[in-house]
C-alpha positions as CSV (number, residue, x, y, z in Angstrom):
1,M,272.8,-112.0,-84.5
2,T,273.2,-111.1,-80.9
3,R,276.6,-111.1,-79.2
4,K,277.1,-113.9,-76.7
5,F,278.9,-113.2,-73.4
6,R,280.6,-115.6,-71.1
7,K,278.8,-116.2,-67.9
8,V,280.6,-114.9,-64.9
9,P,280.3,-116.0,-61.3
10,K,277.8,-113.8,-59.4
11,D,277.3,-113.2,-55.8
12,K,274.2,-115.2,-54.5
13,K,272.9,-112.5,-52.2
14,T,273.2,-109.5,-54.4
15,G,273.4,-110.8,-58.0
16,V,276.5,-108.6,-58.8
17,A,279.6,-110.2,-60.3
18,K,282.0,-111.4,-57.7
19,V,284.9,-109.6,-59.3
20,Y,283.3,-106.2,-58.5
21,L,282.9,-107.1,-54.8
22,S,286.2,-108.7,-54.2
23,G,288.3,-106.8,-51.5
24,A,285.2,-104.8,-50.3
25,K,284.8,-104.2,-46.6
26,N,281.0,-104.2,-46.9
27,K,280.0,-106.3,-49.9
28,S,276.3,-105.5,-49.7
29,A,276.9,-101.7,-49.6
30,K,279.2,-101.9,-52.5
31,A,276.7,-103.9,-54.5
32,A,273.9,-101.5,-53.6
33,E,276.0,-98.6,-54.8
34,I,276.9,-100.4,-58.1
35,K,273.2,-101.2,-58.7
36,R,272.1,-97.7,-57.9
37,T,274.6,-96.1,-60.3
38,A,273.8,-98.6,-63.1
39,E,270.1,-97.8,-62.7
40,A,270.7,-94.1,-62.9
41,Y,272.9,-94.6,-66.0
42,R,270.1,-96.7,-67.7
43,K,267.6,-93.9,-67.0
44,G,270.0,-91.3,-68.2
45,E,270.1,-89.4,-64.8
46,Y,272.9,-87.4,-63.5
47,I,275.6,-89.5,-61.9
48,D,277.9,-87.7,-59.4
49,I,281.2,-89.4,-60.4
50,K,283.2,-87.8,-57.6
51,A,280.8,-89.2,-55.0
52,V,280.9,-92.7,-56.6
53,S,284.6,-92.8,-56.7
54,K,284.8,-91.7,-53.1
55,S,282.3,-94.4,-52.1
56,R,284.2,-97.1,-53.9
57,T,287.6,-96.0,-52.5
58,K,286.2,-96.0,-49.1
59,Q,285.0,-99.6,-49.5
60,N,288.4,-100.8,-50.7
61,V,290.4,-102.8,-48.2
62,S,293.6,-103.1,-50.2
63,T,294.4,-99.4,-50.0
64,S,296.1,-98.4,-46.7
65,K,297.7,-95.1,-46.0
66,K,301.4,-95.4,-45.3
67,K,303.5,-92.8,-43.6
68,K,305.9,-91.3,-46.0
69,T,309.5,-90.8,-44.8
70,S,312.1,-88.8,-46.6
71,K,315.5,-90.2,-47.5
72,R,317.0,-88.1,-44.7
73,G,314.6,-89.5,-42.2
74,R,315.8,-93.0,-43.0
75,K,319.5,-92.3,-42.7
76,K,321.3,-93.8,-39.8
77,K,322.9,-91.3,-37.6
78,S,326.6,-92.0,-36.9
């Protein structure tokens, strides 16, 4: 007997699950990268994990670089 999976909402334009595309700057580029990686995985081809990770991080909107300040930098001079 085959396993049954719950249907997830998919993006109409790309067909990729909406969860994977949420928070992306360019949804179509991220979907294309996901599909490309999935196809390579299915064929058993080499996947450059570092490049995939870099691409997905670049697409992410939620991550923003904050300037770090030391405790000394925050102290009020008196």
